[in-house]
C-alpha positions in Angstrom: 0.0 0.0 0.0 1.3 3.4 -0.9 2.2 5.5 2.1 0.9 9.0 2.3 3.4 11.7 1.6 4.2 14.1 4.5 5.4 17.5 3.7 8.1 18.8 6.2 8.1 22.4 7.0 11.5 24.1 6.6 11.9 26.3 9.7 15.1 27.9 8.3 13.2 29.2 5.2 13.2 33.0 5.3 9.8 34.8 5.7 8.2 36.2 2.6 7.7 39.9 2.2 4.2 41.4 2.3 4.1 41.9 -1.4 5.3 38.4 -2.1 2.7 37.0 0.2 -0.1 38.9 -1.5 1.0 37.7 -4.9 1.3 34.1 -3.7 -2.2 34.3 -2.2 -3.6 35.7 -5.4 -2.0 33.0 -7.4 -3.3 30.3 -5.1 -6.9 31.7 -5.4 -6.5 31.7 -9.2 -5.4 28.0 -9.2 -8.4 27.1 -6.9 -10.7 28.9 -9.3 -9.4 26.8 -12.2 -9.8 23.6 -10.3 -13.4 24.5 -9.5 -14.1 25.1 -13.2 -12.8 21.7 -14.0 -15.9 20.1 -12.2 -19.3 20.3 -13.8 -21.1 20.3 -10.5 -19.5 23.6 -9.5 -19.6 25.4 -12.8 -21.9 28.5 -13.1 -25.2 27.4 -14.6 -24.6 29.4 -17.8 -20.9 29.4 -18.0 -19.2 27.5 -20.9 -15.4 27.4 -20.6 -14.6 24.9 -23.3 -16.3 22.9 -26.0 -16.6 19.8 -23.8 -18.5 21.8 -21.2 -20.8 23.2 -23.7 -21.6 19.8 -25.2 -22.2 18.5 -21.7 -24.9 21.1 -21.1 -26.5 20.6 -24.5 -26.6 16.8 -24.0 -28.1 17.2 -20.6 -30.7 19.8 -21.6 -32.0 19.2 -25.1 -34.8 16.8 -24.1 -36.2 19.0 -21.4 -35.9 22.1 -23.7 -37.7 20.5 -26.6 -40.3 18.9 -24.5 -41.1 22.2 -22.8 -41.5 23.8 -26.3 -44.0 21.2 -27.5 -46.0 21.4 -24.3 -46.2 25.1 -23.8 -47.0 26.0 -27.5 -50.8 25.5 -27.2 -50.8 27.9 -24.2 -48.7 30.5 -26.0 -50.6 30.4 -29.3 -53.9 30.6 -27.4 -52.7 33.5 -25.3 -52.0 35.6 -28.4 -55.2 34.7 -30.2 -57.5 35.0 -27.2 -56.1 38.4 -26.3 -57.6 39.8 -29.5 -54.2 40.0 -31.2 -52.8 37.0 -33.1 -51.1 33.7 -32.3 -47.7 34.9 -33.6 -47.5 37.5 -30.8 -48.1 34.7 -28.2 -45.3 32.7 -29.9 -42.9 35.6 -29.9 -43.7 36.4 -26.3 -43.0 32.8 -25.3 -39.6 33.0 -27.1 -38.7 36.1 -25.2 -39.8 34.7 -21.9 -37.9 31.5 -22.3 -34.7 33.2 -23.3 -34.9 35.8 -20.5 -35.8 33.0 -18.0 -32.6 31.1 -18.9 -30.5 34.1 -18.3 -32.0 35.7 -15.2 -34.3 33.2 -13.4 -33.8 32.7 -9.7 -35.0 29.1 -9.9 -34.2 26.0 -12.0 -37.8 25.0 -12.4 -39.5 27.9 -14.2 -41.4 27.7 -17.5 -42.1 31.2 -18.8 -45.1 31.6 -21.2 -47.6 34.4 -21.9 -49.9 34.7 -18.9 -53.2 32.8 -19.5 -55.2 34.7 -16.9 -54.2 38.0 -18.6 -55.9 37.2 -21.9 -59.3 38.8 -21.1 -57.4 41.7 -19.6 -55.4 42.1 -22.9 -58.7 41.8 -24.9 -60.2 44.6 -22.8 -57.1 46.8 -23.5 -57.4 46.1 -27.2 -61.0 47.0 -27.4 -60.6 50.1 -25.2 -57.3 51.5 -26.4 -56.3 49.6 -29.5 -53.8 46.9 -30.4 -50.8 49.2 -29.9 -51.7 49.7 -26.2 -51.0 46.1 -25.1 -47.2 46.4 -25.4 -47.3 49.6 -23.4 -49.2 47.9 -20.6 -46.7 45.0 -20.7 -43.8 47.4 -20.4 -45.5 49.1 -17.4 -46.2 45.7 -15.7 -42.4 45.0 -15.9 -41.5 48.3 -14.4 -44.1 48.0 -11.6 -42.9 44.5 -10.7 -39.3 45.8 -10.6 -40.3 48.7 -8.3 -42.2 46.3 -6.0 -39.1 44.1 -5.9 -37.2 47.0 -4.3 -39.5 46.9 -1.3 -38.8 43.1 -0.8 -42.6 42.4 -0.5 -42.1 39.2 -2.5 -40.4 37.5 0.5 -43.8 37.3 2.2 -44.5 34.4 -0.1 -42.2 32.3 2.1 -44.9 32.3 4.8 -47.5 30.7 2.5 -48.3 27.2 3.7 -48.0 24.1 1.5 -51.7 23.3 1.3 -52.4 26.7 -0.2 -49.8 26.1 -2.9 -51.2 22.7 -3.6 -54.7 24.0 -3.8 -53.5 26.5 -6.3 -52.0 23.8 -8.5 -55.1 21.6 -8.2 -57.2 24.5 -9.5 -54.7 25.3 -12.2 -54.6 21.7 -13.4 -58.4 21.6 -13.6 -58.5 24.9 -15.5 -55.9 23.7 -18.0 -57.9 20.6 -18.8 -61.2 22.5 -18.8 -59.9 25.3 -21.2 -58.4 22.8 -23.7 -60.7 19.8 -23.5 -62.4 21.0 -26.7 -59.2 19.8 -28.5 -60.0 16.3 -27.4 -63.4 16.4 -29.2 -61.8 17.9 -32.4 -63.2 21.3 -31.6 -61.6 24.7 -30.9 -64.4 26.7 -29.4 -62.3 28.2 -26.5 -59.3 28.9 -28.7 -60.9 30.6 -31.7 -63.0 33.1 -29.7 -61.5 36.2 -28.2 -62.3 37.7 -24.9 -65.9 36.7 -24.5 -67.7 33.7 -22.9 -69.4 31.3 -25.3 -71.2 29.2 -22.8 -73.3 30.2 -19.8 -71.7 27.4 -17.6 -69.4 24.4 -17.9 -72.3 21.9 -18.0 -73.7 23.5 -21.1 -70.2 23.5 -22.6 -69.6 19.8 -22.0 -73.1 19.0 -23.3 -72.3 20.8 -26.5 -69.0 19.0 -26.9 -70.6 15.6 -26.6 -73.3 16.6 -29.1 -71.0 18.1 -31.7 -67.7 16.4 -31.0 -66.1 13.3 -32.4 -66.0 10.4 -29.9 -63.3 8.6 -31.8 -61.2 11.8 -31.6 -61.7 11.8 -27.8 -60.6 8.2 -27.6 -57.5 9.1 -29.5 -56.8 11.9 -27.1 -57.1 9.6 -24.1 -54.8 7.2 -25.9 -52.1 9.9 -26.2 -52.5 10.7 -22.5 -52.2 7.0 -21.6 -49.1 6.7 -23.8 -47.4 9.6 -21.9 -48.6 8.3 -18.5 -47.5 4.7 -19.0 -44.3 5.7 -20.7 -43.4 7.9 -17.7 -44.1 5.0 -15.3 -42.0 2.6 -17.4 -39.0 4.9 -18.0 -39.2 8.4 -16.8 -36.0 9.9 -18.3 -37.1 9.0 -21.9 -38.6 12.0 -23.8 -42.1 10.6 -24.4 -43.5 14.1 -25.1 -41.0 14.5 -28.0 -41.9 11.1 -29.4 -45.7 11.9 -29.3 -45.0 15.3 -31.0 -43.1 13.7 -33.9 -45.8 11.0 -34.2 -48.2 13.9 -34.6 -46.0 15.5 -37.3 -45.9 12.2 -39.2 -49.7 11.8 -39.0 -50.2 15.4 -40.1 -48.0 15.1 -43.1 -49.1 11.7 -44.4 -52.7 11.7 -43.1 -53.7 15.4 -43.1 -56.8 16.4 -41.3 -58.5 19.8 -41.0 -58.6 19.3 -37.2 -55.1 20.5 -36.6 -53.3 23.6 -35.1 -53.3 25.4 -38.5 -57.1 25.3 -38.6 -57.3 27.0 -35.3 -54.5 29.6 -35.5 -53.5 29.8 -39.2 -49.9 30.3 -40.1 -47.7 31.6 -37.3 -44.2 33.0 -37.2 -41.9 34.9 -34.9 -42.5 38.6 -35.3 -40.6 41.3 -33.4 -42.2 44.8 -33.7 -41.0 47.8 -31.7 -43.5 49.3 -29.4 -45.6 51.9 -31.3 -46.8 55.3 -30.3 -49.9 55.6 -32.4 -52.5 53.5 -34.2 -56.1 53.6 -35.5 -57.4 54.0 -31.9 -54.3 54.4 -29.8 -52.7 57.8 -29.6 -50.1 58.3 -26.9 -50.5 61.2 -24.5 -50.2 61.7 -20.7 -53.9 60.9 -20.1 -53.7 57.6 -22.0 -50.5 56.6 -20.3 -52.0 57.3 -16.9 -55.1 55.2 -17.6 -53.0 52.4 -18.9 -50.9 52.6 -15.7 -54.0 52.2 -13.6 -54.9 49.1 -15.7 -51.4 47.7 -15.3 -51.1 47.9 -11.5 -53.5 45.1 -10.5 -52.2 42.9 -13.4 -48.6 43.4 -12.3 -49.5 42.3 -8.7 -51.4 39.3 -10.2 -48.4 38.2 -12.3 -45.9 38.8 -9.6 -48.0 36.7 -7.1 -48.5 33.9 -9.7 -44.7 33.8 -10.4 -43.8 33.5 -6.8 -46.4 30.8 -6.1 -44.9 28.7 -8.9 -41.4 29.2 -7.4 -42.7 28.5 -3.9 -44.5 25.4 -5.1 -41.4 23.8 -6.4 -39.4 24.8 -3.3 -42.0 23.2 -1.0 -42.8 20.1 -3.0 -39.6 19.1 -4.6 -36.9 21.1 -2.7 -35.9 23.3 -5.6 -34.2 26.3 -4.0 -35.3 29.7 -5.3 -33.7 33.1 -5.2 -36.9 35.3 -4.9 -35.0 38.5 -5.5 -33.6 37.2 -8.8 -37.0 35.7 -9.7 -38.7 39.1 -9.4 -35.9 40.6 -11.5 -36.4 38.0 -14.1 -40.1 38.5 -14.5 -39.7 42.3 -14.6 -37.0 42.1 -17.3 -39.1 39.6 -19.2 -42.1 41.9 -19.4 -40.1 45.0 -20.1 -38.4 43.3 -23.0 -41.6 41.7 -24.2 -43.3 45.1 -24.1 -40.5 46.8 -26.1 -40.7 44.1 -28.7 -44.5 44.3 -29.1 -45.3 41.3 -26.9 -47.8 40.5 -24.2 -47.4 39.9 -20.4 -45.4 36.7 -19.4 -44.6 34.9 -16.2 -43.7 31.5 -14.8 -46.9 29.6 -15.6 -45.8 26.1 -14.6 -43.1 24.1 -13.0 -40.7 21.7 -14.6 -42.1 19.1 -12.3 -45.4 19.5 -14.0 -43.7 18.3 -17.2 -41.9 15.5 -15.4 -38.5 16.9 -16.4 -35.8 16.0 -14.0 -34.7 19.1 -12.1 -30.9 19.7 -12.4 -28.5 22.6 -12.2 -28.5 22.8 -16.0 -32.2 23.5 -16.4 -31.5 27.2 -17.0 -29.8 25.9 -20.2 -33.0 23.9 -20.7 -34.9 27.2 -20.8 -32.5 28.7 -23.3 -32.7 25.6 -25.5 -36.5 25.9 -25.2 -36.3 29.4 -26.7 -34.2 28.1 -29.6 -36.6 25.2 -30.1 -39.4 27.7 -30.5 -37.3 29.6 -33.0 -36.5 26.4 -35.0 -39.7 24.4 -34.8 -42.3 27.1 -34.9 -40.3 29.9 -36.5 -38.5 28.1 -39.3 -40.4 24.7 -39.5 -43.8 26.0 -38.5 -45.5 24.7 -41.6 -44.9 21.2 -40.4 -45.6 21.6 -36.7 -48.8 23.5 -37.3 -50.1 20.3 -39.0 -50.1 18.4 -35.7 -53.6 16.9 -35.1 -55.6 18.3 -32.2 -55.9 15.0 -30.5 -52.1 14.9 -30.0 -52.2 18.4 -28.5 -55.3 17.5 -26.4 -53.5 14.4 -25.0 -50.4 16.4 -24.1 -52.5 19.1 -22.4 -54.5 16.6 -20.5 -51.3 15.0 -19.2 -49.9 18.5 -18.2 -53.1 19.2 -16.2 -52.9 15.7 -14.6 -49.3 16.5 -13.5 -50.1 19.8 -11.9 -50.9 18.3 -8.4 -47.8 17.0 -6.6 -49.0 13.5 -6.0 -46.1 12.6 -3.6 -47.5 15.3 -1.3 -50.7 13.3 -0.8 -48.7 10.2 -0.1 -47.1 12.0 2.8 -50.4 13.5 3.9 -52.3 10.2 3.9 -49.4 8.3 5.6 -49.7 10.8 8.5 -53.6 10.8 8.4 -53.8 14.6 7.9 -57.2 14.4 6.3 -58.1 17.9 7.2 -55.2 19.1 5.0 -56.8 17.3 2.0 -60.1 19.1 2.8 -58.4 22.4 2.8 -56.7 21.6 -0.6 -60.1 20.6 -2.1 -61.8 23.8 -0.8 -59.0 26.0 -2.2 -59.1 24.1 -5.5 -62.8 24.7 -5.8 -62.3 28.4 -5.1 -59.6 28.5 -7.8 -62.0 27.0 -10.4 -64.8 29.5 -9.7 -62.9 32.6 -8.7 -59.4 32.1 -10.1 -56.2 30.6 -8.7 -54.7 33.9 -7.3 -57.8 35.0 -5.4 -58.2 31.5 -4.0 -54.5 31.5 -2.9 -54.9 34.9 -1.2 -58.0 33.6 0.6 -56.1 30.6 1.7 -53.2 32.7 2.9 -55.6 34.9 4.9 -57.1 31.8 6.5 -53.6 30.5 7.4 -52.7 33.9 8.9 -55.8 34.0 11.1 -55.2 30.4 12.3 -51.6 31.4 13.0 -52.8 34.4 15.0 -55.2 32.2 16.9 -52.4 29.8 17.8 -50.1 32.7 18.8 -52.8 34.2 21.0 -51.8 31.7 23.7 -50.7 33.7 26.7 -47.4 32.2 27.9 -47.1 33.1 31.6 -46.1 31.8 35.0 -47.8 32.6 38.2 -46.0 32.2 41.5 -47.3 32.7 45.1 -44.6 34.0 47.5 -45.5 32.9 51.1 -42.8 33.7 53.6 -39.6 31.8 52.6 -41.5 29.6 50.2 -42.3 30.2 46.6 -45.0 28.0 45.1 -45.8 27.9 41.4 -49.5 28.0 41.0 -49.6 27.8 37.2 -47.5 27.6 34.1 -50.0 28.4 31.4 -49.9 28.6 27.6 -53.6 29.3 27.0 -55.9 30.0 29.9 -56.0 29.7 33.7 -55.9 26.2 35.1 -57.7 25.7 38.4 -58.7 23.0 40.8 -56.6 19.8 40.7 -54.7 21.0 37.6 -52.9 23.7 39.6 -49.2 23.0 39.9 -47.8 23.6 43.4 -44.1 23.1 43.2 -41.1 24.9 44.8 -39.6 27.4 42.3 -36.7 29.8 42.2 -37.8 33.4 41.9 -34.9 35.1 43.5 -34.6 37.7 40.8 -38.2 38.8 41.2 -38.4 38.9 45.0 -39.1 42.2 46.8 -36.6 43.0 49.5 -38.9 45.3 51.5 -42.1 43.4 51.3 -42.7 40.7 54.0 -46.3 39.8 53.3 -47.4 37.2 50.7 -47.7 38.4 47.1 -48.2 37.1 43.6 -45.6 37.1 40.9 -47.0 37.1 37.4 -44.3 36.4 34.8 -44.8 37.3 31.1 -43.0 34.8 28.9 -41.9 35.2 25.3 -43.7 37.6 23.0 -46.2 40.2 24.5 -48.2 41.4 21.6 -51.7 42.5 20.5 -52.5 38.9 19.7 -52.0 37.4 23.1 -52.6 40.5 25.2 -56.3 39.6 25.6 -55.5 36.2 27.1 -53.0 37.8 29.5 -55.8 40.2 30.6 -58.1 37.3 31.2 -55.5 35.5 33.3 -54.7 38.6 35.4 -58.5 39.0 36.2 -58.4 35.5 37.7 -55.5 36.1 40.0 -56.0 35.2 43.7 -57.3 38.1 45.9 -53.9 39.2 47.2 -53.0 42.9 47.8 -49.6 42.9 46.2 -48.8 41.8 42.6 -45.4 41.7 41.0 -45.4 41.8 37.2 -42.2 40.3 35.9 -41.0 41.4 32.4 -37.7 39.5 32.7 -38.5 36.9 30.0 -40.4 39.2 27.5 -38.7 39.0 24.1 -41.1 41.3 22.1 -43.4 44.1 23.4 -45.7 46.1 21.2 -47.8 49.2 21.8 -51.3 47.5 21.5 -50.4 45.0 24.2 -49.3 47.8 26.5 -52.6 49.6 25.9 -54.6 46.5 26.9 -52.4 45.8 30.0 -52.5 49.5 31.0 -56.3 49.3 31.4 -56.4 46.2 33.6 -53.4 47.4 35.7 -55.0 50.8 36.2 -58.2 49.0 37.5 -56.0 46.9 39.9 -54.5 50.1 41.3 -58.0 51.7 41.7 -59.1 48.5 43.6 -56.4 49.0 46.2 -53.8 46.6 44.9 -50.1 47.4 45.1 -48.2 46.8 41.8 -44.5 46.2 41.2 -42.6 45.8 37.9 -39.4 43.7 37.7 -37.0 42.5 35.1 -37.0 45.9 33.3 -34.3 47.5 31.1 -33.9 51.0 29.7 -35.2 50.2 26.2 -38.3 48.6 27.6 -38.9 51.7 29.8 -38.7 54.0 26.8 -41.2 51.8 25.0 -43.6 51.8 28.0 -43.6 55.6 28.1 -45.7 55.7 24.9 -48.6 54.5 27.1 -50.0 57.1 29.5 -50.7 54.6 32.4 -47.2 53.2 32.3 -45.6 56.6 31.8 -47.4 57.9 35.0 -46.6 54.7 36.9 -42.9 54.9 36.1 -42.7 58.6 37.1 -44.8 58.4 40.3 -43.9 54.9 41.6 -40.3 54.6 40.5 -39.6 52.8 43.8 -41.8 50.0 42.6 -39.5 49.3 39.6 -36.8 46.7 39.6 -34.3 46.5 36.8 -32.4 43.6 35.4 -29.3 42.8 37.4 -30.5 44.6 40.5 
């Protein structure tokens, strides 16, 4: 066995000068940087230092990039057409979104496409102000999102619970299937109309589909779905989506049918047009820009929220870390660039997990290859891809909708018998279907916040009875007063809160942890139930947080105690707490008049 080499230190070696030491350290850092670059796992996600590295990235990403292209195209084409513009604008916006996402995204999971929920909004803008106004609104959306990012509001998404995220994706999956199920019947009702509702309700829509649609076409759609589902179960890494797409191209070329993408959207191509300042209806002036800005504000908040929910969803469900600051920068740059080039609003619509693409560090390259796939397949070779039959597209969309929920999440929930969580998810999914995914998510977040407030309203306290030389703990409560046989009477150490000049028995009420407006009410209730003893010591020694509303509530009850003849003492105080207490009139007067009843920390 080869023995390890031991390097001996030469003690007689002269010391280096400061300049030589700095140069040596700089050279060492440079060599370390080169050694890091030699490993793929440590290379920057978009850095290519040699041909071998570049080929590695392309080899690892081409399948996910192409699969993403084929699956998002129905959404992109529909977003452009349904907005009252044309499908080519949706295609161009998807290209811009994919390219920008690859360069700036804060997560390795994102799929940027034109926002589906913004289509009716875009249609309203077109009808009210003209086609030329939509890019201006898109540009404003990007600027508003960037400004919001400066205030760091987006970090609030970190407090959204997992069941709210999952309810969002359940609702999104249903809406995807519902909005494209007409493809499965060989129809295109919801894709060929623009901005208006064709059916009074979903039941009427489904009834019309079954009456007018082709059942054989529906069976073919289900067959494509089963092909993707079973293929994924058999061998997940294989690009089954790409295979199904090329099968569709083969059928479209050798067995052409009028029920194809071309019959719905016509000929499409990438078209970059600079933002315009006038048109048949649109004429730029300050008044028009101000009205467009008012229209853009709610849509910007909507897009920013949806983007963050998608990022948070991947982070919770599949542990994909996300840089929220960079994610906001990405969606703002995406919309600014899309607006300047005549596009429509874009954002992260789905997760790579939805498409069953393995999440790796190279998936930013996957997004860039996605944009080049759009350029090649729909920009250059569009005449072939637009011949894909609708049942192929319908099966792929059906599979995308099926993959929206994170099924492993329910395995964990059922294993731990958290059935109430499933009910919450179903309720939020129902709200998503009828009122939209974003309003439902906000309602779910509000519910979670109120439940959290209810939990935090527990008043953490400790009540000790001082009798002569003995100190007996009456209660250590987290919610409400315990009485009767539940009282704890144990010997405790309260030396720091003892009163040197008081020899009679007295009660020590210790506040523990946070003292805030949420739990102040319960503290007041516990103070009302204190034993009828003339002297009460309120210890603030273990208070970590103190807010003004809590002081207002406590000031009222303590004032009533003084008026009833009780003697009050405050212990465990410090100067910062005293300054905060002076904002309340009762505490200010008490501190000034009864300073002898105050005991500071360490005294």
